[in-house]
N, C-alpha and C positions, 0 to 999 in steps of 0.2 A: 611329454609322455607319448604323443603320437609318433614323433620321430624315433623314440626308443622302442617302438613296436608294441606298446602296451595299450591295447584297446582301440577305440575309434572315437571320433568327436566331430563336431561341426565347427568349421573355421571359415572365415571370409575367404573366398577364392583368391583374392589378390594377395593375401598373406602367405598362401601355400602354393601358388602357381609354379614357382621354380622347383619346389619339392615334388609336385605332381609330374612335372616335365622330366625330372631326373629319375623318377621311379622310387624316390625315397618314401613317398606316400602314394597310396592308391585310392582313387575315389570309389566309394560305395554308393550305389543308388538302388532304391527300392520303392516301388509304388505302394507297398504294404505298410510302410511306416507312416504313421499319422501323428499329428500334433494334438495333444490334449493337455489337460491339467495334471495328469498323472505322470510322474517321473519314472521312467524305466531305466534301469542300469543293466548294461550288458558288458561283459569283458571278453576280450579276444586277444590272441597274440599269435605271431607267426610260429609255425611248427619248428621246434628245435631252438627257439629263441632262448638265449641265456639272459635271465633277469638279474639285476643287481639286488643286493639284500633288501633295500627299501622298496624297490619295485616288486620283488617277490612277496614281501609282507603285504603290500597293498593288494596285489593280485589275489592272494589267499583270502583276504578279508572280503573283497568284492565278489569273488567267485562263490563264497559261502553265504551270501545274503539270502538265497532262497531256502537255506536250511533252517529248520526251527531253532529258535534261540534257546540256549541252555541256561540263560539268566532268568531268574524269577521275575 
C-alpha cells in the first residue's frame, strides 16, 4: 500500500532503504506525533494519483471515518 501511494506507515528502515534511496518512498518526520494507546488513522495520497478499484474503495472508507455513522 505504501508503494502504491496510499497513505503512510511505519516500516523498519532496513526494509525500505532502497525505496527511500530511489524516491519511491519519502520519509515523513514530525516531532508532534506521539505514541499513546489511542490509534489514530490518517489517509493521504499523492495529488493526481490514480487508485485501483480496491484501493479507491479502501480510501473512501478510511477517509470517511471521521463522519458520523448512519448506522443505528
